[in-house]
C-alpha positions in Angstrom: 40.6 -29.4 48.9 41.3 -31.5 45.7 39.4 -31.5 42.6 39.5 -32.6 39.1 38.0 -30.3 36.4 37.7 -30.7 32.7 40.0 -27.9 31.1 37.8 -26.5 28.7 35.0 -25.8 31.3 37.4 -24.2 33.7 39.1 -22.1 30.8 35.6 -20.9 29.3 34.3 -19.9 32.9 37.6 -18.1 33.9 37.8 -16.4 30.5 34.2 -14.7 30.8 35.6 -13.3 34.3 38.9 -11.8 33.3 37.5 -8.2 32.2 36.5 -7.7 35.8 39.5 -8.5 37.4 41.1 -5.1 37.7 44.9 -4.7 37.4 45.1 -1.2 39.0 42.2 -1.3 41.8 43.2 -0.5 45.2 40.4 -2.8 46.3 41.6 -6.1 48.4 41.1 -9.0 45.9 40.0 -7.1 43.0 42.6 -9.4 41.2 41.5 -12.7 43.1 38.6 -15.1 42.6 37.2 -17.1 45.1 36.9 -20.9 44.1 34.2 -23.0 46.2 33.9 -26.8 45.9 31.3 -28.9 47.3 30.0 -32.4 46.4 30.2 -32.6 42.5 29.9 -28.7 41.9 32.2 -25.7 41.9 31.6 -22.0 42.0 34.0 -19.4 41.3 33.3 -16.0 42.4 34.9 -12.4 40.9 34.3 -9.2 42.9 34.6 -5.6 42.0 32.8 -2.6 43.4 30.6 -2.1 40.1 30.4 -5.7 39.0 30.5 -9.1 40.5 29.9 -12.4 38.9 29.5 -16.2 40.0 29.7 -19.3 37.8 28.6 -22.7 38.7 29.8 -25.9 36.9 30.1 -29.7 37.6 33.7 -31.5 38.6 34.8 -34.7 39.9 36.2 -34.4 43.6 37.6 -36.1 46.5 37.6 -33.3 49.0 35.8 -30.0 49.3 37.2 -26.8 50.2 37.5 -23.1 49.2 40.7 -21.3 47.9 41.5 -17.5 46.9 43.9 -17.1 44.1 44.9 -14.8 41.4 42.1 -14.8 38.8 44.3 -13.8 35.9 47.2 -16.5 36.6 44.8 -19.0 37.2 43.3 -18.5 33.9 46.7 -18.3 31.9 48.1 -21.4 33.5 44.8 -23.5 32.7 44.6 -22.2 29.5 48.3 -23.1 28.7 47.9 -26.9 29.6 47.0 -29.4 26.9 45.2 -31.8 28.9 41.4 -32.7 28.8 41.5 -32.4 32.7 43.2 -30.3 35.4 43.8 -31.0 39.0 43.3 -28.4 41.4 44.7 -29.1 45.0 45.3 -26.8 47.9 48.1 -27.1 50.2 46.7 -25.5 53.6 50.2 -25.7 55.5 52.1 -24.1 52.7 49.4 -21.7 51.6 49.6 -22.9 48.1 47.3 -24.2 45.3 48.7 -26.7 42.8 47.3 -26.8 39.3 48.4 -29.9 37.6 48.0 -31.5 34.2 49.4 -34.9 33.0 53.0 -33.5 32.7 52.9 -30.0 34.0 52.3 -28.9 37.6 52.2 -25.2 39.0 52.1 -23.7 42.7 50.2 -20.3 43.0 50.6 -18.4 46.4 46.9 -18.1 47.8 44.9 -15.3 49.8 42.9 -16.1 53.1 39.2 -16.8 51.6 38.0 -15.4 54.7 39.0 -12.0 53.5 37.4 -12.1 50.3 34.1 -9.9 50.2 30.7 -11.5 50.8 28.5 -10.8 47.8 24.8 -11.8 47.7 23.8 -13.4 44.5 20.3 -14.0 45.8 17.8 -12.5 43.2 14.9 -10.3 44.3 11.5 -12.1 43.3 10.3 -9.5 40.8 11.9 -10.3 37.6 11.5 -10.4 33.7 12.9 -12.6 31.4 14.7 -11.8 28.0 16.8 -13.7 25.5 20.6 -12.9 25.5 20.7 -12.1 21.7 17.7 -9.3 22.2 19.5 -7.8 25.3 22.6 -7.7 23.4 21.1 -6.1 20.4 19.5 -3.3 22.6 23.1 -2.5 24.2 24.6 -2.7 20.8 22.1 0.4 19.5 22.4 2.4 22.5 25.8 2.1 23.9 27.7 4.3 21.3 25.7 7.3 22.6 26.8 7.1 25.9 28.4 10.6 27.0 32.4 10.4 27.3 32.6 13.9 29.3 30.7 14.1 32.7 27.9 16.6 32.6 26.7 18.1 36.1 23.1 18.4 35.5 22.5 14.8 34.6 24.3 11.4 34.6 24.7 10.5 30.8 27.9 7.9 31.5 25.5 5.0 31.0 22.6 3.4 29.5 19.0 4.3 31.1 16.8 1.4 31.5 12.8 1.7 31.6 10.3 -1.0 32.1 6.6 0.1 31.2 3.5 -1.5 30.0 3.0 -1.4 26.3 0.6 1.2 25.2 2.3 4.1 27.1 4.8 6.3 25.0 8.1 5.9 26.4 10.1 6.9 23.2 7.9 9.3 21.4 6.6 6.5 19.3 3.5 4.6 19.7 3.2 1.1 21.0 1.4 0.0 17.7 5.1 0.3 16.3 6.0 -2.9 18.5 3.9 -5.9 17.7 5.7 -9.2 18.0 3.2 -11.4 20.4 5.7 -11.2 23.2 5.2 -13.2 26.5 3.6 -11.2 29.3 3.4 -11.6 33.0 0.2 -13.7 33.1 -2.1 -10.8 33.4 -2.6 -10.0 29.9 -0.3 -7.3 29.6 2.6 -6.8 27.2 5.5 -4.9 28.8 8.0 -3.0 27.0 12.2 -2.6 27.8 13.5 0.6 26.8 17.2 1.4 26.8 18.2 5.0 25.8 21.7 6.7 25.8 22.7 10.5 25.0 25.5 12.7 25.0 23.8 15.9 24.3 24.4 15.9 20.7 22.6 12.5 20.0 20.1 10.0 21.5 19.6 6.5 21.0 16.3 4.6 21.6 15.9 0.8 21.3 12.9 -1.1 22.8 11.2 -4.5 22.8 8.2 -6.1 24.1 9.8 -9.6 23.7 10.1 -10.2 27.4 7.9 -12.1 30.2 7.9 -12.6 33.9 6.7 -11.0 37.0 7.8 -7.3 36.3 7.7 -4.4 38.9 6.5 -1.4 36.9 8.3 1.7 36.9 11.8 0.5 37.2 14.1 3.1 35.9 17.9 2.3 36.4 21.0 3.6 34.8 23.6 1.1 33.5 27.3 1.8 33.4 29.4 0.9 30.4 31.2 -1.7 31.8 28.0 -3.3 33.2 26.7 -3.8 29.8 30.1 -5.0 28.3 30.0 -7.7 31.0 26.7 -8.9 30.0 27.7 -9.0 26.2 31.1 -11.1 27.4 29.7 -13.6 29.7 26.2 -14.4 28.4 25.9 -16.8 25.3 23.1 -15.4 22.6 21.1 -18.7 23.1 20.7 -18.1 26.9 17.5 -16.7 28.4 18.3 -14.2 31.1 16.5 -13.4 34.3 16.7 -9.8 35.0 15.7 -8.3 38.5 16.3 -5.1 40.4 17.2 -4.3 44.2 17.7 -1.2 45.6 20.9 0.1 44.0 22.0 -3.3 41.8 20.7 -5.3 38.9 20.9 -8.8 38.9 21.3 -10.9 35.5 21.0 -14.5 35.8 21.6 -17.1 32.9 22.3 -20.8 32.7 25.3 -21.0 34.7 26.4 -17.3 35.5 25.0 -14.7 37.7 25.9 -11.1 37.4 25.7 -8.7 40.1 26.0 -4.8 38.6 25.8 -1.6 40.7 23.7 0.9 39.1 24.9 4.4 38.6 23.4 7.1 40.7 21.9 10.5 39.6 19.1 11.5 37.0 18.7 10.8 33.3 17.0 13.6 31.1 13.3 13.4 29.7 14.4 11.9 26.6 11.1 12.3 25.3 11.5 15.7 24.8 14.7 15.1 22.4 12.0 13.7 20.1 10.3 16.4 17.7 6.7 15.9 17.1 6.5 17.3 13.5 8.8 17.1 10.6 9.0 19.1 7.3 10.5 16.5 5.5 10.8 12.3 5.4 13.2 10.5 3.2 13.5 6.8 2.5 16.9 5.5 1.7 18.9 2.2 0.9 21.0 1.4 3.8 23.6 -0.6 2.5 24.4 2.0 -0.3 24.4 5.2 2.1 26.6 2.9 4.3 29.2 2.1 2.0 29.0 5.9 0.7 29.6 7.0 4.6 32.6 4.7 4.7 34.2 6.1 1.9 33.7 9.7 2.9 35.1 8.8 6.0 38.4 8.3 4.7 38.9 12.1 4.5 37.1 12.9 8.3 39.3 13.2 11.2 39.8 15.5 14.3 37.9 18.6 13.6 37.1 17.9 10.0 34.1 15.3 10.6 31.1 17.0 8.9 29.3 15.6 5.7 26.7 17.6 4.0 23.7 15.7 2.4 22.0 17.7 -0.4 18.7 16.4 -1.4 16.9 17.3 -4.6 14.3 15.4 -6.9 15.3 11.6 -6.4 18.7 12.2 -5.4 20.8 13.3 -2.6 24.6 14.1 -2.8 26.7 13.3 0.0 30.0 15.4 0.2 32.9 16.2 2.5 35.4 18.9 2.2 38.4 18.9 4.4 40.9 22.0 3.6 43.6 19.8 5.2 43.4 16.8 3.0 40.9 17.4 0.2 37.2 16.8 -0.6 35.0 14.1 -2.2 31.3 13.9 -3.4 28.9 11.0 -4.2 25.4 10.8 -5.4 22.6 8.3 -4.6 19.2 7.7 -5.7 16.6 8.1 -2.9 12.9 8.3 -2.6 12.2 12.1 -2.4 10.4 14.4 -4.8 9.6 17.9 -2.6 11.6 21.0 -2.4 15.3 20.6 -2.2 17.2 21.1 1.0 20.4 20.7 2.8 21.6 19.1 6.0 25.1 18.5 7.8 26.0 15.9 10.3 28.9 14.4 12.2 29.7 11.9 10.0 30.5 9.4 13.0 27.2 9.7 14.5 25.7 8.8 11.2 28.1 5.7 10.8 27.5 4.5 14.5 23.9 4.2 13.6 24.1 2.8 10.1 26.3 0.2 11.3 23.7 -1.4 13.9 20.5 -0.9 12.3 18.9 -3.4 10.7 16.4 -3.7 7.6 17.3 -2.8 3.9 15.9 0.7 4.0 16.1 3.4 6.4 14.0 6.5 7.4 15.3 9.9 7.9 13.1 12.6 9.4 14.1 16.3 9.4 12.5 19.1 11.2 14.8 22.0 10.0 17.0 24.6 11.5 18.9 22.9 14.5 16.1 20.6 15.4 17.2 16.8 15.8 17.0 14.8 12.7 15.3 11.4 13.5 16.7 8.0 11.8 14.9 4.6 12.0 14.5 1.2 10.3 11.8 1.5 7.5 8.8 -0.1 8.8 9.8 -0.1 12.9 10.4 2.2 15.3 11.8 -0.1 17.9 15.1 1.5 17.1 15.4 5.2 16.4 18.5 7.3 16.6 18.0 11.4 17.0 21.0 13.4 15.8 21.5 17.3 16.0 22.5 18.8 12.7 25.8 20.6 12.4 25.7 24.3 11.2 26.5 24.8 7.6 
């Protein structure tokens, strides 16, 4: 095999595969990539038990072939070259791959391509389409609530995804809260994609109806954190992604990349039961003002002193923190609230995680009282809601 490739194209494709090339994995070829050249096209494939990827891009070639080489070293060499084009040549007799620029030449030992695992990237017929920037938004609004400690009853170490027809209540909010004129499957039915994550102390629910395609209704799967990060790293915001499900995998196909992601096994709790149906207080607050207050308070929060108190009174909330080992702070802010005074306490980290990804100028906080979850959302939209358990005062 001998092929000439634009260096920026090769670098870009190799860079997006680096995260899945495990340094410590005991799997054979987990650090290697398979490069296949045929006619004027090349494919590079990276393999991992939980996440595999294939990229396709144009090349200039004189001889077709297949090589298997260390993906990280290949990337580092190509990136270091200052040429517009790179030549990659296979020496079968010496089991070497030569990577050459105009002045530099590197020889890398290669592995047997026949030993590289076979990966089937053929996507199932049922699928839906979603813009990459929208999918990344769903990820950003839920991934922070993934549990860090395993739960023997449920698998909370990922994000639960559900595809349903609009009009069904999948997140204890009505379908009328989602009205964007989305595409549908041709049958006049608009569908919702809902992402959910919980660690038992909080729950994050993000949803959109901005999808289209032929959808297998009732899909319910759990994405691993690594799978979600791969989606964010590999696809550009402007791409339209085609997503389809097989028995244990999900296929995510973009313009030049396809990801094959292994779904997590286990059950996910019924997140609808985490959402209270009635609330005693509802407060509207300026998002940016509250976010800046929380960031200032967070200076005094660490380890076991993470609690902040919010005292609501007539058109005012007083946010305070008391850390016996470092000091205390308090700050007032005007809010749209005129009912009876009340106090609620939260883990400041949970509030910050929500505040840093929610959009809009104002947020709504709904409080039930006692130790029931408090619900937070953007004013005028319930496409993204966050439930947080209050702390004991």
